[in-house]
C-alpha positions as CSV (number, residue, x, y, z in Angstrom):
1,M,6.8,-0.3,-23.8
2,T,8.9,-2.8,-25.8
3,L,12.0,-4.0,-24.0
4,E,15.3,-3.5,-25.7
5,K,17.7,-6.3,-24.7
6,S,20.8,-4.2,-25.2
7,Q,19.6,-1.4,-23.0
8,D,20.9,-1.0,-19.5
9,P,18.0,-2.0,-17.1
10,T,18.4,1.1,-14.9
11,A,18.3,3.3,-18.0
12,L,15.3,1.3,-19.3
13,G,13.6,1.8,-15.9
14,R,14.0,5.6,-16.3
15,T,12.6,5.5,-19.8
16,L,9.7,3.4,-18.6
17,F,9.0,5.7,-15.7
18,N,9.0,8.8,-18.0
19,S,6.8,7.0,-20.5
20,I,4.0,6.3,-18.0
21,G,3.9,10.0,-16.8
22,K,6.4,10.0,-13.9
23,P,3.8,8.7,-11.4
24,R,4.3,9.9,-7.9
25,T,1.6,8.0,-6.1
26,V,1.4,4.1,-6.2
27,V,-1.1,1.6,-5.1
28,A,0.8,-1.3,-3.5
29,P,0.6,-4.9,-4.5
30,M,-1.6,-6.6,-1.8
31,V,-2.9,-10.1,-1.5
32,D,-6.5,-10.1,-2.8
33,Q,-6.7,-6.3,-2.0
34,S,-5.4,-4.3,-4.9
35,E,-7.8,-6.0,-7.4
36,L,-9.3,-4.2,-10.4
37,A,-12.3,-2.5,-8.6
38,W,-9.9,-1.1,-5.9
39,R,-7.4,0.1,-8.5
40,I,-10.2,2.0,-10.4
41,L,-11.4,3.6,-7.2
42,S,-7.9,4.5,-6.0
43,R,-7.1,6.1,-9.5
44,R,-10.1,8.4,-9.0
45,Y,-8.5,9.6,-5.7
46,G,-5.1,10.4,-7.0
47,A,-3.2,7.1,-7.5
48,E,-1.0,7.5,-10.6
49,L,0.3,3.9,-10.8
50,A,-1.1,0.8,-9.5
51,Y,0.1,-2.9,-8.9
52,T,-2.1,-5.9,-9.1
53,P,-2.4,-8.2,-6.1
54,M,0.3,-10.6,-5.5
55,F,-0.3,-13.6,-7.9
56,H,1.1,-17.0,-7.3
57,A,3.3,-17.7,-10.3
58,R,3.0,-21.5,-10.5
59,L,-0.9,-21.4,-10.0
60,F,-1.2,-18.6,-12.4
61,A,0.7,-20.5,-15.1
62,T,-0.8,-23.9,-14.6
63,D,-4.3,-23.5,-13.1
64,E,-6.8,-22.0,-15.4
65,K,-9.4,-21.7,-12.6
66,Y,-7.0,-19.8,-10.4
67,R,-6.0,-17.6,-13.3
68,K,-9.6,-16.7,-14.3
69,A,-10.4,-16.0,-10.6
70,M,-7.5,-13.4,-10.4
71,W,-7.5,-12.0,-13.9
72,S,-10.3,-10.8,-16.2
73,D,-10.7,-9.3,-19.5
74,M,-10.7,-5.8,-18.0
75,D,-7.6,-6.1,-16.1
76,G,-4.8,-4.1,-17.8
77,D,-7.3,-2.3,-20.1
78,K,-5.5,0.6,-21.6
79,E,-8.4,3.0,-21.1
80,F,-8.8,2.7,-17.4
81,D,-6.4,0.3,-15.8
82,R,-2.9,1.6,-16.8
83,P,-0.2,2.2,-16.0
84,L,-0.2,-1.2,-14.3
85,V,2.5,-3.5,-12.9
86,V,1.6,-7.1,-12.4
87,Q,3.2,-8.7,-9.4
88,F,4.1,-12.4,-8.9
89,C,5.5,-14.4,-6.0
90,A,7.7,-17.3,-7.2
91,N,10.7,-19.5,-6.4
92,D,11.0,-21.2,-9.8
93,P,12.2,-19.2,-12.9
94,E,10.4,-21.3,-15.4
95,Y,7.0,-21.0,-13.7
96,L,7.6,-17.2,-13.2
97,L,8.4,-16.7,-16.8
98,S,5.3,-18.8,-18.0
99,A,3.0,-16.7,-15.8
100,A,4.6,-13.4,-16.8
101,K,4.2,-14.3,-20.5
102,L,0.4,-14.5,-20.0
103,V,0.2,-10.9,-19.0
104,E,3.1,-9.1,-20.7
105,D,0.9,-7.6,-23.4
106,R,-1.5,-6.1,-20.8
107,C,0.8,-4.4,-18.4
108,D,3.7,-1.9,-18.3
109,A,6.1,-4.1,-16.3
110,V,6.1,-7.4,-14.2
111,D,7.2,-7.2,-10.6
112,L,8.8,-9.9,-8.4
113,N,7.5,-9.9,-4.8
114,L,10.4,-10.2,-2.4
115,G,8.7,-8.5,0.5
116,C,5.7,-10.6,1.7
117,P,6.5,-11.5,5.3
118,Q,3.4,-13.6,6.0
119,G,3.6,-17.2,7.2
120,I,2.3,-18.5,3.9
121,A,5.3,-17.0,2.2
122,R,7.6,-18.8,4.7
123,K,5.8,-22.1,4.0
124,G,5.8,-21.6,0.2
125,H,9.4,-20.2,0.2
126,Y,8.8,-16.9,-1.6
127,G,8.4,-13.2,-0.9
128,A,10.6,-11.9,1.9
129,F,11.7,-15.6,2.6
130,L,14.0,-15.5,-0.3
131,M,16.2,-13.0,1.4
132,E,18.6,-15.8,2.4
133,D,18.7,-17.1,-1.2
134,W,20.3,-14.3,-3.3
135,D,21.3,-16.7,-6.1
136,L,17.6,-17.7,-6.6
137,V,16.5,-14.1,-6.4
138,H,19.1,-13.2,-9.1
139,K,18.0,-16.1,-11.4
140,L,14.3,-15.2,-11.1
141,I,14.9,-11.5,-12.1
142,R,17.4,-12.4,-14.7
143,K,15.0,-14.9,-16.3
144,L,12.3,-12.2,-16.8
145,R,14.9,-9.6,-17.9
146,E,16.2,-11.9,-20.7
147,E,13.0,-13.3,-22.0
148,L,10.0,-10.8,-21.4
149,T,9.1,-8.0,-23.8
150,V,8.3,-5.7,-20.8
151,P,10.6,-4.6,-18.0
152,V,10.9,-6.5,-14.7
153,T,10.9,-4.7,-11.3
154,A,11.2,-5.9,-7.7
155,K,9.8,-4.9,-4.3
156,I,12.0,-5.7,-1.3
157,R,12.3,-5.1,2.4
158,V,15.3,-4.0,4.4
159,Y,17.6,-5.8,6.8
160,D,18.6,-4.5,10.1
161,D,22.1,-4.2,8.6
162,W,22.2,-1.1,6.4
163,Q,25.2,-2.3,4.4
164,K,23.6,-5.6,3.8
165,S,20.5,-3.9,2.7
166,L,22.5,-1.8,0.2
167,E,24.2,-4.9,-1.2
168,Y,20.9,-6.7,-1.5
169,A,19.4,-3.8,-3.5
170,R,22.5,-3.6,-5.7
171,M,22.2,-7.3,-6.4
172,V,18.5,-7.0,-7.4
173,L,19.4,-4.2,-9.8
174,D,22.4,-6.1,-11.2
175,A,20.0,-9.1,-11.9
176,G,18.1,-6.8,-14.2
177,A,15.3,-5.0,-12.3
178,S,14.5,-1.8,-14.1
179,F,13.2,-0.1,-10.9
180,I,13.0,-1.0,-7.3
181,T,10.4,-0.5,-4.5
182,I,11.9,-0.6,-0.9
183,H,9.7,-1.1,2.1
184,G,11.4,0.5,5.0
185,R,10.5,-2.3,7.4
186,T,12.3,-5.6,8.2
187,R,10.8,-9.0,7.4
188,D,9.8,-9.7,11.1
189,M,7.8,-6.4,11.3
190,K,4.2,-7.6,10.7
191,G,0.9,-7.7,12.5
192,Q,1.4,-6.5,16.1
193,L,5.1,-6.2,15.6
194,T,4.7,-3.9,12.6
195,G,6.4,-0.9,14.2
196,L,7.6,2.0,12.1
197,A,9.4,2.0,8.7
198,N,12.7,3.9,8.7
199,W,12.9,6.6,6.2
200,D,16.5,7.2,7.1
201,I,17.6,3.8,5.7
202,L,15.6,4.5,2.6
203,K,17.4,7.8,2.1
204,Y,20.8,6.0,2.6
205,L,19.9,3.4,0.0
206,R,18.7,6.1,-2.4
207,E,21.9,8.1,-2.1
208,N,24.1,5.0,-2.6
209,L,22.4,3.3,-5.5
210,P,22.9,4.6,-9.1
211,A,21.5,8.0,-9.5
212,E,19.4,6.9,-12.5
213,T,17.6,4.2,-10.5
214,V,13.9,4.6,-10.4
215,F,13.3,4.3,-6.6
216,F,9.8,3.9,-4.9
217,S,9.5,4.2,-1.1
218,N,7.0,2.3,1.0
219,G,6.0,2.7,4.6
220,N,4.5,5.2,7.1
221,I,2.0,6.9,4.9
222,L,-1.0,8.0,7.1
223,Y,-2.1,11.3,5.5
224,P,-1.8,13.0,2.1
225,E,1.0,15.4,3.3
226,D,3.1,12.3,4.2
227,L,3.6,11.7,0.6
228,E,5.6,14.9,0.1
229,R,7.4,14.5,3.4
230,C,8.6,11.0,2.3
231,T,9.6,12.1,-1.1
232,K,11.7,15.0,0.2
233,H,13.2,13.1,3.0
234,V,14.2,10.0,1.0
235,G,14.7,11.6,-2.4
236,C,12.5,9.0,-4.1
237,D,10.7,9.1,-7.3
238,A,7.4,7.9,-6.0
239,V,5.7,6.8,-2.8
240,M,3.7,3.5,-2.5
241,S,1.0,2.9,0.0
242,A,-0.7,-0.3,1.2
243,E,-2.5,-0.1,4.4
244,G,-3.0,3.6,4.3
245,N,-4.7,3.4,0.9
246,L,-6.9,0.4,2.0
247,Y,-8.4,2.4,4.9
248,N,-8.6,5.7,3.1
249,P,-8.2,5.9,-0.8
250,G,-8.1,9.7,-0.4
251,V,-4.5,9.3,1.1
252,F,-3.3,9.8,-2.4
253,W,-5.3,13.1,-3.1
254,T,-2.7,16.0,-3.3
255,E,-4.2,18.3,-6.0
256,D,-5.7,20.4,-3.2
257,D,-6.9,20.2,0.3
258,D,-10.5,19.1,-0.5
259,K,-11.8,17.3,2.5
260,E,-14.3,15.4,0.5
261,K,-11.5,13.9,-1.4
262,Q,-8.8,13.4,1.2
263,Y,-11.2,12.3,3.9
264,A,-14.4,11.3,2.1
265,R,-17.6,10.6,3.9
266,V,-17.7,6.8,4.4
267,D,-21.2,6.7,2.9
268,K,-20.0,8.4,-0.3
269,M,-16.9,6.3,-0.6
270,L,-18.7,3.0,0.1
271,R,-21.3,3.8,-2.5
272,E,-18.7,4.7,-5.1
273,Y,-16.7,1.6,-4.5
274,F,-19.8,-0.7,-4.5
275,E,-20.9,0.7,-7.9
276,I,-17.5,-0.1,-9.3
277,V,-17.6,-3.6,-8.0
278,K,-20.9,-4.2,-9.7
279,S,-19.3,-3.2,-13.1
280,C,-16.3,-5.4,-12.9
281,P,-16.2,-8.8,-14.5
282,G,-14.6,-12.0,-13.0
283,Q,-14.3,-13.0,-9.3
284,A,-11.5,-11.1,-7.9
285,S,-13.3,-7.8,-7.2
286,R,-16.4,-9.5,-5.8
287,H,-14.3,-11.8,-3.5
288,A,-12.5,-8.9,-2.1
289,M,-15.5,-6.8,-1.4
290,K,-16.3,-7.8,2.2
291,A,-12.7,-7.1,3.3
292,H,-12.9,-3.6,1.7
293,F,-16.2,-2.9,3.4
294,F,-14.7,-3.5,6.7
295,K,-11.6,-1.4,6.1
296,L,-13.5,1.6,4.6
297,L,-15.8,1.5,7.5
298,H,-13.4,0.6,10.3
299,A,-13.8,3.8,12.4
300,F,-17.5,4.0,11.6
301,L,-18.0,0.4,12.8
302,A,-16.2,1.1,16.0
303,V,-19.2,3.3,16.8
304,R,-22.0,1.7,15.0
305,T,-21.2,-1.8,16.1
306,E,-24.5,-3.2,15.2
307,L,-23.5,-3.2,11.5
308,R,-20.4,-5.3,12.0
309,P,-22.2,-8.7,12.4
310,V,-24.5,-7.8,9.6
311,I,-21.5,-7.4,7.2
312,G,-19.8,-10.3,8.7
313,R,-22.6,-12.8,8.0
314,T,-23.3,-11.6,4.5
315,S,-21.6,-13.8,2.0
316,V,-19.5,-12.3,-0.8
317,H,-21.6,-14.6,-3.0
318,A,-24.9,-13.1,-1.8
319,D,-27.0,-11.2,-4.3
320,F,-25.9,-7.7,-4.7
321,G,-29.4,-6.7,-3.3
322,E,-28.2,-7.9,0.1
323,W,-25.1,-5.7,0.0
324,E,-27.2,-2.8,-1.4
325,K,-29.1,-2.9,1.9
326,I,-25.9,-2.5,3.9
327,V,-24.8,0.4,1.7
328,C,-28.2,2.1,2.1
329,E,-28.1,1.6,5.9
330,V,-24.7,3.3,6.1
331,E,-25.9,6.1,3.9
332,S,-29.1,6.6,6.0
333,I,-27.0,6.8,9.3
334,V,-24.5,9.3,7.9
335,Q,-27.2,11.4,6.3
336,E,-28.9,11.7,9.7
337,I,-25.6,13.0,11.2
338,F,-25.3,15.5,8.4
339,D,-28.9,16.7,8.9
340,R,-27.9,18.1,12.3
341,K,-27.9,21.8,12.6
342,D,-24.5,21.8,14.3
343,I,-22.8,19.5,11.7
344,E,-20.4,22.3,10.5
345,E,-19.0,22.5,14.1
346,L,-18.7,18.8,14.4
347,D,-17.5,17.8,10.9
348,V,-14.0,19.2,11.5
349,I,-10.6,17.6,11.1
350,T,-8.2,18.9,13.7
351,E,-4.4,18.9,13.4
352,G,-2.0,19.0,16.2
353,P,1.5,20.6,16.3
354,E,4.5,19.3,14.4
355,E,5.9,16.2,16.2
356,S,9.4,14.9,16.4
357,W,8.9,12.5,13.5
358,G,8.1,15.4,11.3
359,G,4.3,15.1,10.8
360,R,1.2,16.1,12.6
361,Y,-1.5,14.0,14.2
362,K,-5.0,14.5,13.0
363,T,-8.4,13.8,14.6
364,V,-10.9,12.7,11.9
365,P,-14.7,12.3,12.6
366,Y,-15.7,8.6,12.5
367,W,-18.0,9.2,9.6
368,R,-15.1,9.9,7.3
369,C,-12.4,7.7,6.0
370,Q,-9.2,7.7,8.0
371,P,-6.0,5.8,8.9
372,Y,-6.1,2.7,10.9
373,F,-4.0,2.1,14.1
374,R,-3.6,-1.2,15.8
375,T,-4.4,-2.1,19.3
376,V,-1.4,-4.1,20.7
377,N,-2.2,-6.3,23.8
378,G,-5.2,-4.1,24.5
379,E,-3.2,-0.9,24.3
380,K,-3.5,1.8,21.7
381,Q,-0.3,2.2,19.7
382,N,-0.1,5.9,20.5
383,A,0.2,5.0,24.2
384,R,3.3,3.1,23.8
385,K,6.6,3.4,21.8
386,L,7.3,1.3,18.8
387,K,10.5,-0.1,17.3
388,V,11.8,1.6,14.2
389,A,13.1,-0.8,11.4
390,A,16.9,-1.0,11.1
391,D,17.3,1.5,14.0
392,K,20.7,0.2,15.2
393,K,23.0,3.2,15.8
394,R,26.0,3.2,13.5
395,S,29.1,4.5,15.0
396,G,31.6,6.9,13.5
397,D,32.0,7.5,9.8
398,E,31.3,4.7,7.3
399,E,32.8,4.2,3.9
400,V,30.2,3.0,1.4
401,S,30.9,2.8,-2.3
402,G,33.4,5.7,-2.2
403,K,30.9,7.9,-0.3
404,T,31.5,8.8,3.3
405,K,28.3,8.8,5.4
406,R,28.3,10.0,8.9
407,A,26.0,7.9,11.1
408,K,23.2,10.0,12.5
409,P,22.1,9.4,16.1
410,E,18.8,7.6,16.0
411,P,16.3,7.0,18.9
412,E,15.8,3.3,19.6
413,L,12.1,3.9,19.9
414,V,9.8,6.7,18.6
415,P,6.1,7.5,19.1
416,E,3.7,5.8,16.8
417,L,2.1,8.2,14.3
418,V,-1.3,8.5,15.9
419,R,-3.0,10.3,18.8
420,E,-6.4,9.7,20.3
421,P,-9.3,12.1,19.3
422,A,-8.6,15.2,21.2
423,K,-11.3,17.1,23.1
424,K,-13.6,15.4,25.6
425,E,-16.4,17.8,24.9
426,K,-16.3,16.9,21.2
427,S,-16.3,13.1,22.0
428,E,-19.4,13.7,24.2
429,I,-21.2,15.4,21.4
430,I,-20.4,12.7,19.0
431,S,-21.7,10.1,21.5
432,E,-24.9,12.0,21.6
433,I,-25.0,11.9,17.8
434,T,-24.6,8.1,17.9
435,S,-27.4,7.7,20.5
436,E,-29.8,9.9,18.5
437,V,-29.2,8.3,15.2
438,A,-29.5,4.7,16.7
439,S,-32.8,5.6,18.4
C-alpha cells in the first residue's frame, strides 16, 4: 500500500493490517532462517504473514554481493511471497533508508529489528543493544516514516521494568511505527538463559497502548492451540513464532486438528521443504538448508543418531543429489516404521491435563515434527524451573496513563512448557522399532 504522509502511523497500521487480510499467524524474522523457501513452506502450513531474515542495512545498501546472496528475483513476489515484511538491523538512518528503498516496491512494510540479543548485535550496536539509545531508535524509525512509500514497523523486547517497557513502546510508536511486535522476553534471555516469555506484561502493554495499535505477540508458542491462548490472554492482533515454527512449521495450522498438518511426519515435511529449496533462485535458501534439516529432524536424529554426522559433513554447496540421498534415507526409515502392523497404536499424540501455565504438555512420536526443548547443564528444562521475563512482583495499585492497574501476584519461577514422553511401555516399544529399522 502507498504511504500517506499525513495519515497517523497508528491508523495507517490498522489500514495496512486490514488490507493484507488481518493475518493472525506470523513467521518471525530470523537470521538466515526465514528465507524464501522457508516462508513458502510455512505459508502452506498456516502462516498468514511472513518476515524476511534480519538483513544488515549497511551491507544490503552498499555490498551488491551481500544483497544478491540475501535477496532474489522471487523474494516479495506478489503471487506466492506476500504479504511480506522486510526486516533490517541498523544504527545509521541513511544506510537504513538506502537499504529500505531497494525493497519498498516488493514488500508491504519495512521493519526495524530492535530485538536481536546475540553477541554480534552487541558488537555491531544494533538490535536489542539499541535499548539504551532511544534517540537513535527514534531517528531510525522517523527516517523511514518520512521517506519510504510503505509503512515502517518495529520489533522490540521488554525490560524487567513494566513501566519502562511501556514508555519504550510508546516512543517507538511516536517515532512513526505503524505496528509493533513485542517479544515477551528481556534482552539477556537467550540460549541456555532463554527462560519463559511473560504474557502478562504483553497484556499490560496491549491495554495501555492506543487501542488502534496493531500489536503482535512473540514468545512461548509450542503447539497450535497456544496461538489462541496467547491471542485471548494478551488481546493481540496476531501471534509471531520463531523457534516453534523452525522445528515444526505445522505450529501455525489451526484450520482443524489434522495431525498430518499440525505434526507432520518428518519424511513428508523434509521432502516438501527440499523440493521447495530446489525451486528457489539465489543463495539464501540453499545456504539455510542444512540448518533447517537439523531442526526439522531434531527429535528423529536423537534416535537415529547415525544420520547426524552424514548431514553434518554434507556441504550446502554439494550437488542436490547428495542431499537427495539423505532425504531418501529418512523416507525409507520412516516408511519402515509405518509398515508395522501396530503403527496405529504407536503413532499417537498424547496430551496431559491442563497445567498451571494454561496449556497442556504433549508427547509426540519422534518421527513427527515437534517442539524443541533445551538441555541446560545436562538437565532437561522440564526437570527444573525457569525464570519468567519481567517477573518482578509489583506492589499495590499502579497509576499508568490514567488507568489504574492492580498488580497481580506472579510466581518468580514457573515450570518450563515441556514434559518427557510419558509411558515407559511405549518408550520400550519405540526402542524396539529403532532396533528393527536399523538392523
